[in-house]
C-alpha positions as CSV (number, residue, x, y, z in Angstrom):
1,S,226.9,139.9,126.4
2,R,230.0,137.8,126.5
3,A,231.9,140.5,127.9
4,V,229.8,141.1,130.7
5,R,229.6,137.0,131.3
6,R,233.7,136.9,131.1
7,A,233.8,140.1,133.6
8,L,231.4,138.5,136.0
9,W,232.8,134.9,136.2
10,P,234.2,135.1,139.8
11,F,230.2,135.5,140.6
12,D,229.5,132.1,139.5
13,V,232.3,130.7,141.4
14,L,232.5,132.4,144.8
15,G,229.2,134.2,145.3
16,M,228.1,138.0,145.4
17,N,230.5,138.9,147.9
18,A,233.5,138.0,145.7
19,I,232.3,140.0,142.9
20,L,233.1,143.1,145.3
21,G,236.6,141.6,146.0
22,Y,237.0,141.2,142.0
23,V,236.1,144.8,141.3
24,V,238.4,146.0,143.8
25,S,241.2,144.0,142.7
26,L,240.9,145.0,139.2
27,L,241.1,148.9,140.4
28,I,244.2,148.0,142.3
29,G,245.8,146.2,139.4
30,L,245.0,148.8,136.8
31,A,246.0,151.6,139.4
32,G,249.4,149.9,139.6
33,M,251.9,151.6,142.1
34,R,249.8,154.8,142.3
35,L,250.7,156.6,145.5
36,G,248.7,157.0,148.6
37,F,246.9,153.5,148.1
38,Q,245.9,152.4,151.4
39,G,243.1,149.6,150.6
40,A,240.4,152.1,150.4
41,G,238.2,149.6,148.3
42,F,238.4,146.9,151.0
43,A,237.8,149.7,153.6
44,A,234.6,150.3,151.8
45,I,233.5,146.8,151.6
46,D,234.1,146.5,155.3
47,G,231.9,149.3,156.0
48,A,229.2,147.9,153.6
49,V,229.0,144.0,154.4
50,G,231.7,143.8,157.4
51,H,233.4,140.6,155.8
52,L,234.6,139.2,152.2
53,H,234.3,135.6,151.4
54,G,236.9,135.5,148.3
55,L,238.8,137.9,146.0
56,V,239.7,137.0,142.5
57,N,242.8,139.1,141.4
58,A,242.5,139.2,137.5
59,A,244.1,142.4,136.3
60,G,246.8,142.0,134.0
61,I,248.7,143.5,130.9
62,A,251.0,142.3,128.6
63,T,254.0,143.7,126.5
64,L,256.4,142.2,124.1
65,G,259.8,142.5,124.5
66,T,263.0,140.6,125.1
67,V,265.2,141.3,128.3
68,E,267.4,143.4,125.9
69,D,264.7,145.5,124.1
70,T,262.3,146.0,127.2
71,D,262.7,149.5,128.5
72,Y,262.6,150.1,132.2
73,A,259.3,152.0,132.2
74,T,257.5,149.2,130.5
75,W,259.3,146.6,132.9
76,R,257.7,148.7,135.9
77,R,254.2,149.4,134.3
78,V,253.8,145.3,133.7
79,I,255.1,144.5,137.1
80,A,252.9,147.2,138.8
81,V,249.7,146.0,137.2
82,N,250.4,142.3,137.1
83,L,252.5,141.4,140.3
84,D,252.2,144.6,142.6
85,G,248.4,144.8,142.1
86,T,248.2,141.2,143.0
87,F,250.3,141.7,146.0
88,L,248.2,144.8,147.1
89,G,244.8,142.9,146.6
90,C,245.9,140.1,148.7
91,K,247.5,142.4,151.4
92,H,244.4,144.5,151.9
93,A,241.7,141.7,151.4
94,M,243.4,139.6,154.3
95,M,242.0,141.9,157.1
96,L,238.6,141.0,155.7
97,L,238.9,137.4,154.7
98,K,240.7,136.1,157.8
99,R,237.8,137.2,159.9
100,R,235.6,134.2,158.7
101,G,237.9,132.4,156.5
102,G,237.8,132.3,152.8
103,A,239.7,132.1,149.4
104,I,242.0,134.0,147.1
105,V,242.2,133.2,143.4
106,N,245.3,134.9,141.6
107,L,245.4,134.8,137.7
108,S,248.7,134.1,136.6
109,S,249.4,132.5,133.1
110,V,250.7,129.6,131.6
111,S,253.8,132.2,131.0
112,G,254.4,132.1,134.7
113,L,255.5,128.4,134.4
114,V,257.3,128.5,131.1
115,G,259.5,131.3,129.8
116,G,259.1,133.0,126.2
117,H,261.8,134.6,124.4
118,N,260.1,138.1,123.8
119,L,257.8,138.1,127.1
120,A,260.5,139.0,129.9
121,A,258.3,141.4,131.6
122,Y,255.1,139.4,131.6
123,N,257.0,136.2,132.4
124,A,258.5,137.5,135.4
125,S,255.2,139.3,136.6
126,K,253.3,136.2,136.2
127,G,255.8,133.8,137.7
128,G,256.1,136.1,140.5
129,V,252.3,136.0,141.0
130,R,252.6,132.0,141.2
131,L,255.3,132.2,143.8
132,L,253.4,135.0,145.7
133,S,250.3,133.0,145.6
134,K,252.4,130.0,147.4
135,S,253.5,132.4,150.1
136,V,250.1,133.7,150.8
137,A,248.6,130.0,150.9
138,L,251.1,129.1,153.3
139,Y,250.4,132.2,155.6
140,G,246.6,131.5,155.2
141,A,246.9,127.9,156.1
142,R,248.5,129.0,159.7
143,L,245.2,131.3,160.2
144,D,242.1,130.1,162.2
145,P,239.9,130.0,160.3
146,Q,241.9,129.5,157.1
147,V,242.5,131.7,154.0
148,R,243.0,129.6,150.9
149,C,245.1,130.9,148.1
150,N,245.7,129.5,144.5
151,S,247.0,130.5,141.3
152,V,245.5,129.5,138.1
153,H,247.6,129.3,134.8
154,P,245.6,129.7,131.7
155,A,247.0,129.4,128.3
156,F,246.2,131.8,125.5
157,V,242.7,132.4,125.0
158,E,241.6,134.3,121.8
159,G,241.0,137.7,122.5
160,P,242.4,141.5,122.2
161,L,245.4,140.7,124.5
162,V,246.3,137.7,122.5
163,D,245.3,138.9,119.2
164,D,247.7,141.7,119.4
165,I,250.7,139.5,120.3
166,A,250.0,137.2,117.6
167,A,249.7,140.0,115.2
168,A,252.9,141.6,116.2
169,E,254.6,138.6,116.0
170,M,252.8,137.4,112.8
171,L,251.9,134.2,114.4
172,I,249.4,132.0,113.0
173,V,246.3,131.8,115.5
174,A,244.9,128.4,115.6
175,G,246.1,127.9,112.1
176,D,247.7,124.9,110.5
177,N,250.5,122.5,112.1
178,T,253.6,124.7,111.4
179,N,256.2,125.6,114.0
180,D,255.0,129.1,114.2
181,V,251.5,128.4,115.4
182,L,250.2,129.9,118.5
183,L,247.6,127.6,119.9
184,T,244.7,129.2,121.5
185,G,241.4,128.5,123.2
186,T,238.3,130.0,122.3
187,Q,235.5,131.5,124.5
188,N,233.1,129.1,123.5
189,Q,235.5,126.2,124.7
190,I,235.8,128.0,128.2
191,N,232.1,128.6,128.4
192,A,231.4,124.8,127.6
């Protein structure tokens, strides 16, 4: 199914070992800042295979809200999943990645490069992912063997997250040429 292909895309890019890192990063991101997280998922990978070639930090949530109407609990939840989860993934994967070298790919967003009036928490979290990735890359470049780190910044892709935002804002998704159009990519365009 398409959902399974989307969930397993790091397998195609980084290989079998990376899928373990991807699953752990999703769990970290979805857990957010739950107390007691000590990188147990990476310890399990260490016990099972002893190393890691790659990590894809892909967990993310978005909520609509301006700086004025976003409540602090919503702000913390978005930051916890999107930025804190990415930080924890990078931090705890590093012990395994630096043994043989490897790569980290952090999913940011076009919204981490440009701001939107109604995505205050999301913009801040994804902008943070971008700069965290630069910091991790500079650290990893000093290691021997090196650990690479990059962030990717996809635009909006049709799916539940974008559909909900578009509906809430009453935008026309991939519609006519008015100023209120949210242009999106489709899964077929990504798979091509």
